[in-house]
C-alpha positions as CSV (number, residue, x, y, z in Angstrom):
1,X,-108.5,-221.4,-56.7
2,X,-112.1,-222.2,-57.5
3,X,-112.4,-225.9,-58.4
4,X,-115.3,-225.1,-60.7
5,X,-113.2,-222.7,-62.9
6,X,-112.5,-224.1,-66.4
7,X,-108.9,-224.4,-67.6
8,X,-107.8,-221.2,-69.2
9,X,-106.2,-222.1,-72.4
10,X,-104.4,-219.2,-74.1
11,X,-103.4,-219.7,-77.8
12,X,-100.5,-217.9,-79.4
13,X,-102.2,-217.4,-82.8
14,X,-99.2,-216.2,-84.7
15,X,-96.9,-219.1,-83.4
16,X,-99.6,-221.9,-83.9
17,X,-100.5,-220.5,-87.4
18,X,-97.0,-220.1,-88.4
19,X,-96.1,-223.7,-87.4
20,X,-97.7,-225.1,-90.6
21,X,-96.4,-223.7,-93.9
22,X,-99.6,-223.5,-95.6
23,X,-99.4,-220.0,-97.1
24,X,-100.6,-218.3,-94.0
25,X,-98.4,-215.4,-94.6
26,X,-100.6,-214.4,-97.6
27,X,-103.6,-213.9,-95.3
28,X,-102.8,-213.7,-91.7
29,X,-106.2,-212.5,-90.6
30,X,-107.8,-215.5,-92.6
31,X,-105.4,-217.9,-91.0
32,X,-106.2,-216.7,-87.6
33,X,-109.9,-216.9,-88.5
34,X,-109.5,-220.6,-89.6
35,X,-107.7,-221.4,-86.4
36,X,-110.4,-219.7,-84.3
37,X,-113.1,-221.5,-86.2
38,X,-111.2,-224.9,-85.6
39,X,-111.0,-224.2,-81.9
40,X,-114.6,-223.3,-81.7
41,X,-115.8,-226.5,-83.4
42,X,-113.3,-229.0,-81.7
43,X,-112.0,-227.3,-78.7
44,X,-108.7,-228.4,-77.4
45,X,-108.3,-232.2,-78.1
46,X,-107.1,-234.5,-75.2
47,X,-107.3,-231.5,-72.7
48,X,-110.0,-230.4,-70.3
49,X,-113.5,-230.6,-71.6
50,X,-114.3,-227.4,-69.7
51,X,-111.8,-225.0,-71.2
52,X,-112.1,-221.2,-71.6
53,X,-110.1,-220.5,-74.9
54,X,-108.5,-217.2,-75.6
55,X,-106.9,-216.7,-79.0
56,X,-104.3,-214.0,-78.7
57,X,-103.8,-212.2,-82.2
58,X,-101.6,-209.4,-83.1
59,X,-100.5,-207.3,-86.1
60,X,-102.3,-207.9,-89.3
61,X,-104.5,-210.5,-87.6
62,X,-106.0,-208.0,-85.3
63,X,-109.7,-207.4,-85.9
64,X,-110.5,-211.2,-85.8
65,X,-113.9,-211.4,-84.0
66,X,-114.8,-213.7,-81.2
67,X,-117.1,-216.5,-81.8
68,X,-119.1,-218.7,-79.1
69,X,-116.5,-220.7,-77.4
70,X,-113.3,-218.7,-78.3
71,X,-112.7,-215.3,-77.0
72,X,-110.2,-213.2,-79.2
73,X,-107.9,-211.0,-77.6
74,X,-106.3,-208.5,-80.1
75,X,-102.9,-207.5,-78.7
76,X,-102.4,-203.8,-78.9
77,X,-98.5,-204.6,-78.9
78,X,-96.6,-207.7,-78.6
79,X,-98.8,-210.8,-78.6
80,X,-96.2,-212.5,-76.3
81,X,-96.5,-209.6,-73.8
82,X,-100.2,-209.9,-73.8
83,X,-100.1,-213.6,-73.2
84,X,-97.7,-213.1,-70.3
85,X,-100.2,-210.4,-68.9
86,X,-103.2,-212.9,-69.2
87,X,-101.2,-215.6,-67.3
88,X,-100.6,-213.0,-64.5
89,X,-104.2,-211.9,-64.5
90,X,-105.2,-215.5,-64.1
91,X,-103.6,-215.7,-60.7
92,X,-104.1,-219.0,-59.1
93,X,-106.4,-220.2,-61.9
94,X,-104.9,-223.1,-63.9
95,X,-103.6,-221.8,-67.2
96,X,-102.1,-223.6,-70.3
97,X,-100.4,-221.6,-73.0
98,X,-100.3,-223.2,-76.6
99,X,-96.9,-222.1,-78.2
100,X,-93.7,-223.3,-79.4
101,X,-91.9,-220.0,-78.8
102,X,-89.1,-220.9,-76.4
103,X,-88.8,-217.5,-74.7
104,X,-92.6,-217.2,-74.2
105,X,-92.6,-220.7,-72.8
106,X,-90.1,-219.7,-70.2
107,X,-91.8,-216.5,-69.4
108,X,-95.1,-218.0,-68.8
109,X,-93.7,-221.1,-66.9
110,X,-92.0,-218.7,-64.4
111,X,-95.4,-217.4,-63.8
112,X,-96.9,-220.7,-63.1
113,X,-98.6,-221.7,-66.4
114,X,-98.3,-225.0,-68.1
115,X,-97.2,-225.0,-71.8
116,X,-97.9,-227.3,-74.7
117,X,-97.0,-227.1,-78.4
118,X,-99.1,-226.4,-81.4
119,X,-99.5,-230.1,-82.3
120,X,-101.9,-230.3,-79.2
121,X,-104.6,-228.3,-81.1
122,X,-104.1,-229.7,-84.5
123,X,-105.0,-233.2,-83.2
């Protein structure tokens, strides 16, 4: 592992957006864009200052554009499957997945990633 590599933070957009009942279901793409913008302006509070943030979007939220500081990965199928692929692609690089999805948490921890819940990026 390269000691200079920033922490890879993979955000499950659908799960994080869905964790707050604020009407996100009326505009899924807009909700994902607001999350992206919050991540771009604040990063990931209380975590590594040097983090590469990847926001994984799916379904109606696909088409959200990347902005400086946040790469957006539009999953062609299941967002959860894409997140697992990104963890596998990271290899030995430290990865943190932001989700509350129990099954996804299990899948990524089996592959060596750390996990935190949505509240970690709301703070």
